[in-house]
Predicted model as a PDB file, atoms N, CA, C, CB and O in Angstrom, pLDDT in the B-factor column:
MODEL        1                                                                  
ATOM      1  N   MET A   1     335.347 106.485  45.180  1.00 45.00           N  
ATOM      2  CA  MET A   1     334.785 105.362  44.552  1.00 45.00           C  
ATOM      3  C   MET A   1     334.971 103.924  45.453  1.00 45.00           C  
ATOM      4  CB  MET A   1     335.482 105.274  43.116  1.00 45.00           C  
ATOM      5  O   MET A   1     336.109 103.656  45.840  1.00 45.00           O  
ATOM      6  N   GLY A   2     333.891 103.037  45.771  1.00 49.00           N  
ATOM      7  CA  GLY A   2     334.110 102.063  46.477  1.00 49.00           C  
ATOM      8  C   GLY A   2     333.974 102.112  48.042  1.00 49.00           C  
ATOM      9  O   GLY A   2     334.209 101.158  48.785  1.00 49.00           O  
ATOM     10  N   TYR A   3     333.572 103.322  48.422  1.00 53.00           N  
ATOM     11  CA  TYR A   3     333.231 103.427  49.804  1.00 53.00           C  
ATOM     12  C   TYR A   3     331.838 103.712  50.059  1.00 53.00           C  
ATOM     13  CB  TYR A   3     334.004 104.404  50.423  1.00 53.00           C  
ATOM     14  O   TYR A   3     331.129 104.229  49.195  1.00 53.00           O  
ATOM     15  N   LEU A   4     331.347 103.348  51.389  1.00 51.00           N  
ATOM     16  CA  LEU A   4     330.117 103.598  51.940  1.00 51.00           C  
ATOM     17  C   LEU A   4     330.069 104.820  52.915  1.00 51.00           C  
ATOM     18  CB  LEU A   4     329.694 102.396  52.594  1.00 51.00           C  
ATOM     19  O   LEU A   4     330.903 104.926  53.814  1.00 51.00           O  
ATOM     20  N   ASP A   5     329.158 105.667  52.736  1.00 56.00           N  
ATOM     21  CA  ASP A   5     328.892 106.792  53.662  1.00 56.00           C  
ATOM     22  C   ASP A   5     328.321 106.211  54.972  1.00 56.00           C  
ATOM     23  CB  ASP A   5     327.878 107.850  53.015  1.00 56.00           C  
ATOM     24  O   ASP A   5     327.211 105.686  55.054  1.00 56.00           O  
ATOM     25  N   ARG A   6     329.093 106.344  55.870  1.00 60.00           N  
ATOM     26  CA  ARG A   6     328.512 105.820  57.097  1.00 60.00           C  
ATOM     27  C   ARG A   6     327.463 106.760  57.669  1.00 60.00           C  
ATOM     28  CB  ARG A   6     329.596 105.569  58.123  1.00 60.00           C  
ATOM     29  O   ARG A   6     326.962 106.339  58.711  1.00 60.00           O  
ATOM     30  N   TYR A   7     327.157 107.557  57.376  1.00 62.00           N  
ATOM     31  CA  TYR A   7     325.935 108.565  57.726  1.00 62.00           C  
ATOM     32  C   TYR A   7     324.892 108.718  56.785  1.00 62.00           C  
ATOM     33  CB  TYR A   7     326.389 109.937  57.930  1.00 62.00           C  
ATOM     34  O   TYR A   7     324.033 109.577  56.983  1.00 62.00           O  
ATOM     35  N   GLY A   8     324.852 107.846  55.584  1.00 59.00           N  
ATOM     36  CA  GLY A   8     323.883 107.870  54.647  1.00 59.00           C  
ATOM     37  C   GLY A   8     323.291 106.551  54.741  1.00 59.00           C  
ATOM     38  O   GLY A   8     324.037 105.607  54.999  1.00 59.00           O  
ATOM     39  N   SER A   9     321.952 106.341  54.554  1.00 58.00           N  
ATOM     40  CA  SER A   9     321.453 105.310  54.547  1.00 58.00           C  
ATOM     41  C   SER A   9     321.256 104.520  53.264  1.00 58.00           C  
ATOM     42  CB  SER A   9     320.509 105.524  55.125  1.00 58.00           C  
ATOM     43  O   SER A   9     320.982 105.192  52.270  1.00 58.00           O  
ATOM     44  N   LEU A  10     321.342 103.324  53.136  1.00 58.00           N  
ATOM     45  CA  LEU A  10     321.306 102.513  52.001  1.00 58.00           C  
ATOM     46  C   LEU A  10     319.799 102.043  51.606  1.00 58.00           C  
ATOM     47  CB  LEU A  10     322.225 101.317  52.273  1.00 58.00           C  
ATOM     48  O   LEU A  10     319.486 101.425  50.588  1.00 58.00           O  
ATOM     49  N   HIS A  11     318.974 102.465  52.608  1.00 64.00           N  
ATOM     50  CA  HIS A  11     317.423 101.679  52.183  1.00 64.00           C  
ATOM     51  C   HIS A  11     316.657 102.932  51.729  1.00 64.00           C  
ATOM     52  CB  HIS A  11     316.438 100.776  53.670  1.00 64.00           C  
ATOM     53  O   HIS A  11     316.801 104.048  52.227  1.00 64.00           O  
ATOM     54  N   PRO A  12     315.912 102.646  50.828  1.00 59.00           N  
ATOM     55  CA  PRO A  12     315.203 103.784  50.087  1.00 59.00           C  
ATOM     56  C   PRO A  12     313.999 104.476  50.992  1.00 59.00           C  
ATOM     57  CB  PRO A  12     314.552 103.162  48.664  1.00 59.00           C  
ATOM     58  O   PRO A  12     313.496 105.565  50.716  1.00 59.00           O  
ATOM     59  N   SER A  13     313.673 103.751  51.985  1.00 60.00           N  
ATOM     60  CA  SER A  13     312.631 104.184  52.838  1.00 60.00           C  
ATOM     61  C   SER A  13     313.177 105.023  54.138  1.00 60.00           C  
ATOM     62  CB  SER A  13     311.833 102.914  53.266  1.00 60.00           C  
ATOM     63  O   SER A  13     312.573 105.202  55.196  1.00 60.00           O  
ATOM     64  N   SER A  14     314.138 105.366  53.870  1.00 67.00           N  
ATOM     65  CA  SER A  14     314.959 105.979  55.119  1.00 67.00           C  
ATOM     66  C   SER A  14     314.476 107.341  55.346  1.00 67.00           C  
ATOM     67  CB  SER A  14     316.597 106.050  54.881  1.00 67.00           C  
ATOM     68  O   SER A  14     313.629 107.881  54.633  1.00 67.00           O  
ATOM     69  N   LEU A  15     315.119 107.961  56.508  1.00 70.00           N  
ATOM     70  CA  LEU A  15     314.700 109.361  56.718  1.00 70.00           C  
ATOM     71  C   LEU A  15     315.309 110.075  55.797  1.00 70.00           C  
ATOM     72  CB  LEU A  15     314.971 109.921  58.007  1.00 70.00           C  
ATOM     73  O   LEU A  15     314.599 110.902  55.225  1.00 70.00           O  
ATOM     74  N   SER A  16     316.574 109.994  55.436  1.00 72.00           N  
ATOM     75  CA  SER A  16     317.186 110.887  54.374  1.00 72.00           C  
ATOM     76  C   SER A  16     316.417 111.019  53.079  1.00 72.00           C  
ATOM     77  CB  SER A  16     318.541 110.385  54.022  1.00 72.00           C  
ATOM     78  O   SER A  16     316.345 112.093  52.482  1.00 72.00           O  
ATOM     79  N   GLY A  17     315.871 109.961  52.677  1.00 70.00           N  
ATOM     80  CA  GLY A  17     315.068 110.108  51.449  1.00 70.00           C  
ATOM     81  C   GLY A  17     313.687 110.711  51.596  1.00 70.00           C  
ATOM     82  O   GLY A  17     313.063 111.170  50.640  1.00 70.00           O  
ATOM     83  N   LEU A  18     313.242 110.685  52.844  1.00 70.00           N  
ATOM     84  CA  LEU A  18     311.976 111.407  53.176  1.00 70.00           C  
ATOM     85  C   LEU A  18     312.339 112.934  53.392  1.00 70.00           C  
ATOM     86  CB  LEU A  18     311.266 110.762  54.528  1.00 70.00           C  
ATOM     87  O   LEU A  18     311.469 113.776  53.164  1.00 70.00           O  
ATOM     88  N   VAL A  19     313.483 113.282  53.786  1.00 76.00           N  
ATOM     89  CA  VAL A  19     313.812 114.587  53.946  1.00 76.00           C  
ATOM     90  C   VAL A  19     314.148 115.453  52.654  1.00 76.00           C  
ATOM     91  CB  VAL A  19     314.882 114.581  54.824  1.00 76.00           C  
ATOM     92  O   VAL A  19     313.914 116.650  52.486  1.00 76.00           O  
ATOM     93  N   ARG A  20     314.790 114.499  51.728  1.00 77.00           N  
ATOM     94  CA  ARG A  20     315.048 115.146  50.136  1.00 77.00           C  
ATOM     95  C   ARG A  20     313.601 115.402  49.624  1.00 77.00           C  
ATOM     96  CB  ARG A  20     315.932 113.957  48.925  1.00 77.00           C  
ATOM     97  O   ARG A  20     313.401 116.483  49.072  1.00 77.00           O  
ATOM     98  N   ALA A  21     312.481 114.443  49.759  1.00 75.00           N  
ATOM     99  CA  ALA A  21     311.384 114.567  49.102  1.00 75.00           C  
ATOM    100  C   ALA A  21     310.553 115.771  49.799  1.00 75.00           C  
ATOM    101  CB  ALA A  21     310.699 113.222  49.060  1.00 75.00           C  
ATOM    102  O   ALA A  21     309.881 116.552  49.126  1.00 75.00           O  
ATOM    103  N   ILE A  22     310.654 115.848  51.149  1.00 77.00           N  
ATOM    104  CA  ILE A  22     310.076 117.241  51.665  1.00 77.00           C  
ATOM    105  C   ILE A  22     310.682 118.569  51.104  1.00 77.00           C  
ATOM    106  CB  ILE A  22     310.274 117.321  53.201  1.00 77.00           C  
ATOM    107  O   ILE A  22     309.990 119.533  50.779  1.00 77.00           O  
ATOM    108  N   GLU A  23     312.044 118.520  51.023  1.00 81.00           N  
ATOM    109  CA  GLU A  23     312.578 119.621  50.449  1.00 81.00           C  
ATOM    110  C   GLU A  23     312.108 119.693  49.015  1.00 81.00           C  
ATOM    111  CB  GLU A  23     314.031 119.603  50.573  1.00 81.00           C  
ATOM    112  O   GLU A  23     311.911 120.859  48.673  1.00 81.00           O  
ATOM    113  N   THR A  24     311.882 118.851  48.126  1.00 80.00           N  
ATOM    114  CA  THR A  24     311.341 118.955  46.859  1.00 80.00           C  
ATOM    115  C   THR A  24     309.966 119.690  47.093  1.00 80.00           C  
ATOM    116  CB  THR A  24     311.221 117.527  46.161  1.00 80.00           C  
ATOM    117  O   THR A  24     309.727 120.726  46.473  1.00 80.00           O  
ATOM    118  N   LEU A  25     309.157 119.214  47.891  1.00 78.00           N  
ATOM    119  CA  LEU A  25     307.705 119.601  47.905  1.00 78.00           C  
ATOM    120  C   LEU A  25     307.946 121.137  48.397  1.00 78.00           C  
ATOM    121  CB  LEU A  25     306.652 118.571  49.000  1.00 78.00           C  
ATOM    122  O   LEU A  25     307.304 122.056  47.889  1.00 78.00           O  
ATOM    123  N   VAL A  26     308.854 121.341  49.356  1.00 80.00           N  
ATOM    124  CA  VAL A  26     308.808 122.892  49.939  1.00 80.00           C  
ATOM    125  C   VAL A  26     309.059 123.760  48.787  1.00 80.00           C  
ATOM    126  CB  VAL A  26     309.984 123.248  51.143  1.00 80.00           C  
ATOM    127  O   VAL A  26     308.387 124.785  48.673  1.00 80.00           O  
ATOM    128  N   ASP A  27     310.028 123.436  47.844  1.00 79.00           N  
ATOM    129  CA  ASP A  27     310.648 124.223  46.866  1.00 79.00           C  
ATOM    130  C   ASP A  27     309.502 124.130  45.769  1.00 79.00           C  
ATOM    131  CB  ASP A  27     312.176 123.672  46.413  1.00 79.00           C  
ATOM    132  O   ASP A  27     309.581 125.032  44.935  1.00 79.00           O  
ATOM    133  N   ALA A  28     308.777 123.511  45.642  1.00 75.00           N  
ATOM    134  CA  ALA A  28     307.630 123.527  44.397  1.00 75.00           C  
ATOM    135  C   ALA A  28     306.805 124.574  44.512  1.00 75.00           C  
ATOM    136  CB  ALA A  28     306.664 122.294  44.321  1.00 75.00           C  
ATOM    137  O   ALA A  28     306.541 125.089  45.599  1.00 75.00           O  
ATOM    138  N   ARG A  29     306.267 125.026  43.224  1.00 78.00           N  
ATOM    139  CA  ARG A  29     305.234 126.043  43.370  1.00 78.00           C  
ATOM    140  C   ARG A  29     303.917 125.257  43.810  1.00 78.00           C  
ATOM    141  CB  ARG A  29     305.031 126.894  41.962  1.00 78.00           C  
ATOM    142  O   ARG A  29     303.772 124.046  43.641  1.00 78.00           O  
ATOM    143  N   VAL A  30     302.991 126.091  44.386  1.00 74.00           N  
ATOM    144  CA  VAL A  30     301.693 125.508  44.847  1.00 74.00           C  
ATOM    145  C   VAL A  30     300.570 126.239  44.000  1.00 74.00           C  
ATOM    146  CB  VAL A  30     301.471 125.724  46.501  1.00 74.00           C  
ATOM    147  O   VAL A  30     300.360 127.442  44.154  1.00 74.00           O  
ATOM    148  N   ALA A  31     299.879 125.489  43.127  1.00 75.00           N  
ATOM    149  CA  ALA A  31     298.703 125.883  42.416  1.00 75.00           C  
ATOM    150  C   ALA A  31     297.713 126.348  43.410  1.00 75.00           C  
ATOM    151  CB  ALA A  31     298.150 124.766  41.567  1.00 75.00           C  
ATOM    152  O   ALA A  31     297.564 125.664  44.423  1.00 75.00           O  
ATOM    153  N   PRO A  32     297.066 127.349  43.260  1.00 77.00           N  
ATOM    154  CA  PRO A  32     295.914 127.853  43.953  1.00 77.00           C  
ATOM    155  C   PRO A  32     294.878 126.950  44.163  1.00 77.00           C  
ATOM    156  CB  PRO A  32     295.393 128.905  43.322  1.00 77.00           C  
ATOM    157  O   PRO A  32     294.476 126.400  43.138  1.00 77.00           O  
ATOM    158  N   ALA A  33     294.283 126.615  45.306  1.00 76.00           N  
ATOM    159  CA  ALA A  33     293.114 125.710  45.616  1.00 76.00           C  
ATOM    160  C   ALA A  33     291.915 126.275  44.692  1.00 76.00           C  
ATOM    161  CB  ALA A  33     292.713 125.738  47.310  1.00 76.00           C  
ATOM    162  O   ALA A  33     291.728 127.481  44.531  1.00 76.00           O  
ATOM    163  N   ARG A  34     291.190 125.346  44.152  1.00 77.00           N  
ATOM    164  CA  ARG A  34     289.984 125.552  43.496  1.00 77.00           C  
ATOM    165  C   ARG A  34     288.692 125.359  44.551  1.00 77.00           C  
ATOM    166  CB  ARG A  34     289.946 124.539  42.263  1.00 77.00           C  
ATOM    167  O   ARG A  34     288.496 124.310  45.164  1.00 77.00           O  
ATOM    168  N   LEU A  35     287.971 126.373  44.642  1.00 75.00           N  
ATOM    169  CA  LEU A  35     286.831 126.394  45.541  1.00 75.00           C  
ATOM    170  C   LEU A  35     285.822 125.276  44.983  1.00 75.00           C  
ATOM    171  CB  LEU A  35     286.150 127.909  45.598  1.00 75.00           C  
ATOM    172  O   LEU A  35     285.604 125.258  43.772  1.00 75.00           O  
ATOM    173  N   THR A  36     285.314 124.516  45.671  1.00 76.00           N  
ATOM    174  CA  THR A  36     284.199 123.618  45.348  1.00 76.00           C  
ATOM    175  C   THR A  36     283.205 123.705  46.212  1.00 76.00           C  
ATOM    176  CB  THR A  36     284.539 122.312  45.275  1.00 76.00           C  
ATOM    177  O   THR A  36     283.325 124.226  47.321  1.00 76.00           O  
ATOM    178  N   ASP A  37     281.962 123.110  45.685  1.00 75.00           N  
ATOM    179  CA  ASP A  37     280.891 123.209  46.616  1.00 75.00           C  
ATOM    180  C   ASP A  37     280.886 122.081  47.592  1.00 75.00           C  
ATOM    181  CB  ASP A  37     279.617 123.268  45.913  1.00 75.00           C  
ATOM    182  O   ASP A  37     280.944 120.910  47.218  1.00 75.00           O  
ATOM    183  N   VAL A  38     280.816 122.443  48.864  1.00 74.00           N  
ATOM    184  CA  VAL A  38     280.853 121.337  49.808  1.00 74.00           C  
ATOM    185  C   VAL A  38     279.618 120.601  50.066  1.00 74.00           C  
ATOM    186  CB  VAL A  38     281.303 121.791  51.016  1.00 74.00           C  
ATOM    187  O   VAL A  38     278.642 121.206  50.510  1.00 74.00           O  
ATOM    188  N   GLU A  39     279.581 119.452  49.846  1.00 77.00           N  
ATOM    189  CA  GLU A  39     278.237 118.653  50.129  1.00 77.00           C  
ATOM    190  C   GLU A  39     278.029 118.373  51.860  1.00 77.00           C  
ATOM    191  CB  GLU A  39     278.346 117.029  49.230  1.00 77.00           C  
ATOM    192  O   GLU A  39     278.935 118.091  52.644  1.00 77.00           O  
ATOM    193  N   PRO A  40     276.816 118.513  52.131  1.00 79.00           N  
ATOM    194  CA  PRO A  40     276.764 118.385  53.436  1.00 79.00           C  
ATOM    195  C   PRO A  40     277.018 116.760  53.927  1.00 79.00           C  
ATOM    196  CB  PRO A  40     275.398 118.983  53.845  1.00 79.00           C  
ATOM    197  O   PRO A  40     276.730 115.759  53.271  1.00 79.00           O  
ATOM    198  N   VAL A  41     277.472 116.798  54.905  1.00 78.00           N  
ATOM    199  CA  VAL A  41     277.935 115.423  55.653  1.00 78.00           C  
ATOM    200  C   VAL A  41     276.633 114.518  55.950  1.00 78.00           C  
ATOM    201  CB  VAL A  41     278.746 115.779  57.206  1.00 78.00           C  
ATOM    202  O   VAL A  41     275.771 115.104  56.605  1.00 78.00           O  
ATOM    203  N   SER A  42     276.392 113.404  55.639  1.00 81.00           N  
ATOM    204  CA  SER A  42     275.147 112.557  55.831  1.00 81.00           C  
ATOM    205  C   SER A  42     275.588 111.938  57.368  1.00 81.00           C  
ATOM    206  CB  SER A  42     274.889 111.248  54.443  1.00 81.00           C  
ATOM    207  O   SER A  42     276.751 111.772  57.734  1.00 81.00           O  
ATOM    208  N   ALA A  43     274.607 111.698  58.009  1.00 80.00           N  
ATOM    209  CA  ALA A  43     274.796 110.746  59.128  1.00 80.00           C  
ATOM    210  C   ALA A  43     275.202 109.618  59.035  1.00 80.00           C  
ATOM    211  CB  ALA A  43     273.898 110.540  59.712  1.00 80.00           C  
ATOM    212  O   ALA A  43     274.859 108.851  58.136  1.00 80.00           O  
ATOM    213  N   GLN A  44     276.107 109.302  60.077  1.00 81.00           N  
ATOM    214  CA  GLN A  44     276.523 107.566  59.680  1.00 81.00           C  
ATOM    215  C   GLN A  44     275.526 106.917  59.876  1.00 81.00           C  
ATOM    216  CB  GLN A  44     277.647 106.746  60.515  1.00 81.00           C  
ATOM    217  O   GLN A  44     274.586 107.248  60.599  1.00 81.00           O  
ATOM    218  N   PRO A  45     275.662 105.670  59.084  1.00 82.00           N  
ATOM    219  CA  PRO A  45     274.618 104.629  58.937  1.00 82.00           C  
ATOM    220  C   PRO A  45     274.561 103.949  60.187  1.00 82.00           C  
ATOM    221  CB  PRO A  45     274.872 103.641  57.797  1.00 82.00           C  
ATOM    222  O   PRO A  45     275.589 103.782  60.845  1.00 82.00           O  
ATOM    223  N   ARG A  46     273.377 103.515  60.596  1.00 89.00           N  
ATOM    224  CA  ARG A  46     273.200 102.917  61.964  1.00 89.00           C  
ATOM    225  C   ARG A  46     272.676 101.612  61.535  1.00 89.00           C  
ATOM    226  CB  ARG A  46     272.192 103.745  63.022  1.00 89.00           C  
ATOM    227  O   ARG A  46     271.910 101.487  60.580  1.00 89.00           O  
ATOM    228  N   ILE A  47     273.173 100.497  62.370  1.00 91.00           N  
ATOM    229  CA  ILE A  47     272.602  99.325  62.362  1.00 91.00           C  
ATOM    230  C   ILE A  47     271.689  99.007  63.337  1.00 91.00           C  
ATOM    231  CB  ILE A  47     273.439  98.503  62.347  1.00 91.00           C  
ATOM    232  O   ILE A  47     271.792  99.494  64.462  1.00 91.00           O  
ATOM    233  N   THR A  48     270.611  98.078  62.975  1.00 93.00           N  
ATOM    234  CA  THR A  48     269.586  97.606  63.935  1.00 93.00           C  
ATOM    235  C   THR A  48     270.228  96.570  64.707  1.00 93.00           C  
ATOM    236  CB  THR A  48     268.288  97.077  63.267  1.00 93.00           C  
ATOM    237  O   THR A  48     271.302  96.061  64.384  1.00 93.00           O  
ATOM    238  N   ALA A  49     269.434  96.210  65.919  1.00 93.00           N  
ATOM    239  CA  ALA A  49     269.801  95.299  66.998  1.00 93.00           C  
ATOM    240  C   ALA A  49     270.043  94.027  66.391  1.00 93.00           C  
ATOM    241  CB  ALA A  49     268.756  95.187  68.084  1.00 93.00           C  
ATOM    242  O   ALA A  49     270.976  93.290  66.709  1.00 93.00           O  
ATOM    243  N   GLU A  50     269.022  93.731  65.337  1.00 95.00           N  
ATOM    244  CA  GLU A  50     268.993  92.234  64.718  1.00 95.00           C  
ATOM    245  C   GLU A  50     270.103  92.219  63.802  1.00 95.00           C  
ATOM    246  CB  GLU A  50     267.583  91.807  63.893  1.00 95.00           C  
ATOM    247  O   GLU A  50     270.826  91.223  63.808  1.00 95.00           O  
ATOM    248  N   GLU A  51     270.402  93.369  62.849  1.00 95.00           N  
ATOM    249  CA  GLU A  51     271.658  93.307  62.440  1.00 95.00           C  
ATOM    250  C   GLU A  51     272.845  93.045  63.124  1.00 95.00           C  
ATOM    251  CB  GLU A  51     271.816  94.196  61.986  1.00 95.00           C  
ATOM    252  O   GLU A  51     273.617  92.184  62.702  1.00 95.00           O  
ATOM    253  N   GLU A  52     273.105  93.764  64.250  1.00 94.00           N  
ATOM    254  CA  GLU A  52     274.164  93.533  65.024  1.00 94.00           C  
ATOM    255  C   GLU A  52     274.283  92.284  65.460  1.00 94.00           C  
ATOM    256  CB  GLU A  52     274.197  94.294  65.982  1.00 94.00           C  
ATOM    257  O   GLU A  52     275.398  91.772  65.548  1.00 94.00           O  
ATOM    258  N   ALA A  53     273.165  91.622  65.793  1.00 95.00           N  
ATOM    259  CA  ALA A  53     273.139  90.106  66.437  1.00 95.00           C  
ATOM    260  C   ALA A  53     273.598  89.370  65.372  1.00 95.00           C  
ATOM    261  CB  ALA A  53     271.660  89.486  66.963  1.00 95.00           C  
ATOM    262  O   ALA A  53     274.501  88.594  65.686  1.00 95.00           O  
ATOM    263  N   ALA A  54     273.196  89.355  63.934  1.00 95.00           N  
ATOM    264  CA  ALA A  54     273.636  88.643  62.823  1.00 95.00           C  
ATOM    265  C   ALA A  54     275.082  88.656  62.712  1.00 95.00           C  
ATOM    266  CB  ALA A  54     273.049  89.139  61.649  1.00 95.00           C  
ATOM    267  O   ALA A  54     275.810  87.663  62.708  1.00 95.00           O  
ATOM    268  N   ILE A  55     275.515  90.152  62.600  1.00 94.00           N  
ATOM    269  CA  ILE A  55     277.073  90.200  62.388  1.00 94.00           C  
ATOM    270  C   ILE A  55     277.955  89.327  63.465  1.00 94.00           C  
ATOM    271  CB  ILE A  55     277.559  91.786  62.504  1.00 94.00           C  
ATOM    272  O   ILE A  55     278.860  88.534  63.205  1.00 94.00           O  
ATOM    273  N   LEU A  56     277.396  89.725  64.835  1.00 94.00           N  
ATOM    274  CA  LEU A  56     278.234  89.058  65.982  1.00 94.00           C  
ATOM    275  C   LEU A  56     278.102  87.480  65.644  1.00 94.00           C  
ATOM    276  CB  LEU A  56     277.596  89.456  67.636  1.00 94.00           C  
ATOM    277  O   LEU A  56     279.112  86.777  65.671  1.00 94.00           O  
ATOM    278  N   ALA A  57     276.990  87.007  65.365  1.00 95.00           N  
ATOM    279  CA  ALA A  57     276.753  85.516  65.374  1.00 95.00           C  
ATOM    280  C   ALA A  57     277.748  84.971  64.263  1.00 95.00           C  
ATOM    281  CB  ALA A  57     275.112  85.111  65.039  1.00 95.00           C  
ATOM    282  O   ALA A  57     278.388  83.932  64.427  1.00 95.00           O  
ATOM    283  N   ARG A  58     277.828  85.737  63.144  1.00 95.00           N  
ATOM    284  CA  ARG A  58     278.575  85.424  61.802  1.00 95.00           C  
ATOM    285  C   ARG A  58     280.113  85.427  62.483  1.00 95.00           C  
ATOM    286  CB  ARG A  58     278.289  86.745  60.390  1.00 95.00           C  
ATOM    287  O   ARG A  58     280.787  84.411  62.309  1.00 95.00           O  
ATOM    288  N   ALA A  59     280.594  86.359  63.129  1.00 94.00           N  
ATOM    289  CA  ALA A  59     281.800  86.477  63.675  1.00 94.00           C  
ATOM    290  C   ALA A  59     282.164  85.282  64.502  1.00 94.00           C  
ATOM    291  CB  ALA A  59     281.853  87.655  64.403  1.00 94.00           C  
ATOM    292  O   ALA A  59     283.162  84.593  64.289  1.00 94.00           O  
ATOM    293  N   ASP A  60     281.300  85.080  65.450  1.00 94.00           N  
ATOM    294  CA  ASP A  60     281.445  83.790  66.360  1.00 94.00           C  
ATOM    295  C   ASP A  60     281.759  82.581  65.465  1.00 94.00           C  
ATOM    296  CB  ASP A  60     280.044  83.469  67.228  1.00 94.00           C  
ATOM    297  O   ASP A  60     282.694  81.823  65.723  1.00 94.00           O  
ATOM    298  N   GLU A  61     280.969  82.428  64.433  1.00 94.00           N  
ATOM    299  CA  GLU A  61     281.154  81.364  63.543  1.00 94.00           C  
ATOM    300  C   GLU A  61     282.536  81.346  62.757  1.00 94.00           C  
ATOM    301  CB  GLU A  61     280.035  81.403  62.607  1.00 94.00           C  
ATOM    302  O   GLU A  61     283.154  80.295  62.587  1.00 94.00           O  
ATOM    303  N   VAL A  62     282.843  82.193  62.435  1.00 93.00           N  
ATOM    304  CA  VAL A  62     284.229  82.452  61.790  1.00 93.00           C  
ATOM    305  C   VAL A  62     285.365  82.173  62.670  1.00 93.00           C  
ATOM    306  CB  VAL A  62     284.375  83.887  61.345  1.00 93.00           C  
ATOM    307  O   VAL A  62     286.317  81.484  62.303  1.00 93.00           O  
ATOM    308  N   ASN A  63     285.260  82.746  63.917  1.00 93.00           N  
ATOM    309  CA  ASN A  63     286.150  82.583  65.013  1.00 93.00           C  
ATOM    310  C   ASN A  63     286.347  80.988  65.338  1.00 93.00           C  
ATOM    311  CB  ASN A  63     285.561  83.395  66.267  1.00 93.00           C  
ATOM    312  O   ASN A  63     287.442  80.435  65.442  1.00 93.00           O  
ATOM    313  N   ALA A  64     285.112  80.382  65.472  1.00 93.00           N  
ATOM    314  CA  ALA A  64     284.944  78.864  65.864  1.00 93.00           C  
ATOM    315  C   ALA A  64     285.635  78.152  64.731  1.00 93.00           C  
ATOM    316  CB  ALA A  64     283.310  78.340  66.019  1.00 93.00           C  
ATOM    317  O   ALA A  64     286.289  77.167  65.073  1.00 93.00           O  
ATOM    318  N   ARG A  65     285.617  78.477  63.352  1.00 93.00           N  
ATOM    319  CA  ARG A  65     286.105  77.930  62.208  1.00 93.00           C  
ATOM    320  C   ARG A  65     287.603  78.059  62.044  1.00 93.00           C  
ATOM    321  CB  ARG A  65     285.434  78.501  61.132  1.00 93.00           C  
ATOM    322  O   ARG A  65     288.303  77.147  61.603  1.00 93.00           O  
ATOM    323  N   VAL A  66     288.052  79.228  62.418  1.00 92.00           N  
ATOM    324  CA  VAL A  66     289.563  79.402  62.492  1.00 92.00           C  
ATOM    325  C   VAL A  66     290.344  78.659  63.722  1.00 92.00           C  
ATOM    326  CB  VAL A  66     289.843  80.952  62.601  1.00 92.00           C  
ATOM    327  O   VAL A  66     291.519  78.291  63.711  1.00 92.00           O  
ATOM    328  N   ALA A  67     289.370  78.526  64.816  1.00 92.00           N  
ATOM    329  CA  ALA A  67     290.063  77.866  66.015  1.00 92.00           C  
ATOM    330  C   ALA A  67     290.164  76.342  65.595  1.00 92.00           C  
ATOM    331  CB  ALA A  67     289.175  78.073  67.500  1.00 92.00           C  
ATOM    332  O   ALA A  67     291.124  75.637  65.906  1.00 92.00           O  
ATOM    333  N   ARG A  68     289.050  75.893  64.838  1.00 92.00           N  
ATOM    334  CA  ARG A  68     288.989  74.356  64.424  1.00 92.00           C  
ATOM    335  C   ARG A  68     290.428  74.206  63.507  1.00 92.00           C  
ATOM    336  CB  ARG A  68     287.392  73.944  63.390  1.00 92.00           C  
ATOM    337  O   ARG A  68     291.320  73.403  63.780  1.00 92.00           O  
ATOM    338  N   ILE A  69     290.445  75.046  62.499  1.00 90.00           N  
ATOM    339  CA  ILE A  69     291.727  74.917  61.643  1.00 90.00           C  
ATOM    340  C   ILE A  69     293.016  75.070  62.314  1.00 90.00           C  
ATOM    341  CB  ILE A  69     291.733  75.907  60.583  1.00 90.00           C  
ATOM    342  O   ILE A  69     293.954  74.332  62.010  1.00 90.00           O  
ATOM    343  N   LEU A  70     293.125  75.954  63.185  1.00 90.00           N  
ATOM    344  CA  LEU A  70     294.512  75.949  63.964  1.00 90.00           C  
ATOM    345  C   LEU A  70     294.743  74.593  64.687  1.00 90.00           C  
ATOM    346  CB  LEU A  70     294.563  77.159  65.110  1.00 90.00           C  
ATOM    347  O   LEU A  70     295.787  73.950  64.579  1.00 90.00           O  
ATOM    348  N   GLU A  71     293.607  74.197  65.482  1.00 90.00           N  
ATOM    349  CA  GLU A  71     293.860  72.877  66.270  1.00 90.00           C  
ATOM    350  C   GLU A  71     294.192  71.689  65.350  1.00 90.00           C  
ATOM    351  CB  GLU A  71     292.572  72.482  67.136  1.00 90.00           C  
ATOM    352  O   GLU A  71     294.950  70.812  65.764  1.00 90.00           O  
ATOM    353  N   ASP A  72     293.632  71.619  64.065  1.00 90.00           N  
ATOM    354  CA  ASP A  72     294.121  70.666  63.042  1.00 90.00           C  
ATOM    355  C   ASP A  72     295.438  70.677  62.719  1.00 90.00           C  
ATOM    356  CB  ASP A  72     293.501  70.812  61.903  1.00 90.00           C  
ATOM    357  O   ASP A  72     296.174  69.692  62.790  1.00 90.00           O  
ATOM    358  N   TYR A  73     295.786  71.871  62.330  1.00 86.00           N  
ATOM    359  CA  TYR A  73     297.174  72.300  61.975  1.00 86.00           C  
ATOM    360  C   TYR A  73     298.123  72.458  62.718  1.00 86.00           C  
ATOM    361  CB  TYR A  73     297.232  73.255  61.481  1.00 86.00           C  
ATOM    362  O   TYR A  73     299.250  72.246  62.272  1.00 86.00           O  
ATOM    363  N   GLY A  74     297.946  72.868  64.037  1.00 72.00           N  
ATOM    364  CA  GLY A  74     298.590  73.311  65.121  1.00 72.00           C  
ATOM    365  C   GLY A  74     299.425  72.382  65.694  1.00 72.00           C  
ATOM    366  O   GLY A  74     300.074  72.672  66.699  1.00 72.00           O  
TER     367      GLY A  74                                                      
ENDMDL                                                                          
END                                                                             
């Protein structure tokens, strides 16, 4: 009582905590996977040149606004 283990971590996100969690998962029973119908993957949405130009223009406006704010408070 009253001593610290030099080789044990005091922080909950340490590797030793991770190892204990993995050991728990390895020892746990695994339920069989349920087969489901796989939906086909749709094509990624595409943006038009006009939409891209509008997005980039808005990004430029936001960047300019942030730059002005930083100049005022910097």
